[in-house]
N, C-alpha and C positions, 0 to 999 in steps of 0.2 A: 675843115674848120674855117670859121669866118676870118677874113683878113682884117689887121687892124693897121691903121696909120703908123708909120714908124715912130711918131712922137710919143703913142701911147705904148710902145714896147717896154718901157720902164715898168709899167704895171704888169704887163705880161711876164717879165722877168721875174718880179717879186711872186706872182702867183706860180710860176713854174717852181722857184725854190721852195715855196710852201707845200707843193706837191710831190717834190723830189724828181721833178721832170728835167733831167739833164739835158736832153735835146732841144726841149722848149727854151730853156735857159740860154743855150748857146745861139740858137736862133734869135731870140730877142736881143741878146747882147751885140750881135751882128747889125741888127736893124738899129739899135741905139748908136752904134758906130757910123751908120748912114746919116743919122739926124745930126751929129756932131759936124760932119762935113757938109751940111745942106745949105750953109750960108746964113742961117738964122742964129744968132749969137744966143738968143735967150733960149731956144728950144735946145741948141747945142749944149749949153751950161746944164740944163734940167737932164738932158740925157747923160751927160758926165756924172752928175751927181747920182743919178739912178744906177748907171753902170758900178760906180764906187759902192753904193749901198748894197747891191747885189753880190759884187766880188768880196766885199770886206764881210759882209753878213754870212758868205759860205766858207769864209777864210781860205780863198783862192788868190794868193797873192799875184800870180802871173796875169790875172784878169783885170787888176787894179789899174786906174789910170795913174799916169806919170805923176801927177800932182799929188796924189796921195801916197804914191811910193817917195817923193822927194820931200813932201810936207809944205809944198809952195802952194799956198791957198789965197794968194792976194787977189785973184779973180772972182773969189767966192763972196756973194753979198753977206753983210754983217748978221744978217737975221738967220743965214744958214751956216754960219761958222762953227758954232758948237756941234751941230750934227756933223760936219766933215770932219772936225777935230777927234770926235768919237769914231769916225770911221778909220780914221788913221790909227787909233790904239788898237783897233781890230786888225788892221793891216799889221801893225807891230807884232800883234800876239800871232798872227800867221806865220811871221818868219822869225819867231821866237827871240825877238827882242825885247825882254820883259822889262828890263830896266828903262829903257826908252818908252815903253808902253806905260810904265807907271809914271814917269815924269810928264809924259803928254797928258795922262788923265788929271793929274793932280793939278797941272797948270790950268787946264780948262775948268776945273771946279773951282779954282781961285779966279778966274776970268768971270764966272757966273755971279761971284760976290754974293752978299747977304741981301735979306730983304725982299726976296722975289718969291713968288710961288713956286715950289719945286717942279721941276720938268722931268719928263721921262729921261732926258739926256743925262740929267744929274744923278738919277739912279743909276743907269747904264754906265756912266763914268765911274762912280762909286765901285760898282761890280767889277769893272776893269781893273781898279787898284787892287781890289781883292784877289782877282785872277792872276795878276802879275805877281802879286806877294806871295801867293801859293806857289807859283812856279820858281820863285826866288827863294822858297824854303822859309819864308818869314811868316809862320802861321798866326802868331798873336796878332801881327799887324793885320793879316789879311781878314781874321775873323773881326777886328774892330771895323775895318772898312764895310764889310758885309752887313754887320750890325747897323751901322749908319745908313747903309741902302734900305734895309729892311724898314727901318724907323721911319723913313720919307715915303717909301713907295706902299707897303702892305696896309697902313691905316687908310690909304686912300684908294684901296683896292687895285693898285697897279703891281699885278704880279707876274705879268708876261716877261719882263726883265729876267726875274728870278728863274722862270721855266726855260727861258732861252740859254742863259749862261750858266745855270746851276750845275750843269755835269762837268764843268770846267774847274769846280771848286773842290774835287776830291773828296766828297762827303761832308764837307763843312756846311753846305746849306742846310741838308738834312738835320745835322746836329744841332745848329742855330734855331731852325723852325721848330723843332721838337721843345727847346727851351724857351723861346721867346714868342713865337706864335703856332701852337700846335694844332689850331684849327685850320691852318692854311697847308699843312703839310701835304695833304691829299690833293687839294686843287692845284698846287705848284708841282708836284711830282707826277 
């Protein structure tokens, strides 16, 4: 296999996750660790964010960087904060801290404010609220958050978040799709 510079291992890790290649994922995560220690602060920060994205996306809390585990994100540039806060919600999901997951996602949504073009992060964060509420047994609230996310994402063709997180909603996504957007039931499932 062709060798990649360590700084590109974040992409390799993401690709390995999508292929289900555990060995490739671990190799890429090790290489990202080398980038962090390379003395290049910008590359190191990007490597840290790539590691966090992979670890939290795969719900591997033991692989999450310390700053995701502690929530200390002062070194993250403002433009990347919403993404990293979303990663923190996924980390909290992976350690079954659903009250904290809900509070973190709701706070991030509030930070987004109003009067902006909805982002993927907005959809993912609303889905995280729904997932947390399902786990907390608050089904009506969970459904309300899911419907809000659907109304933002589906008309814009943003269906990947629903496909990624739908299985964590214990059948609620299917029910809501049938009622609200039946034409999207097959593409999302």
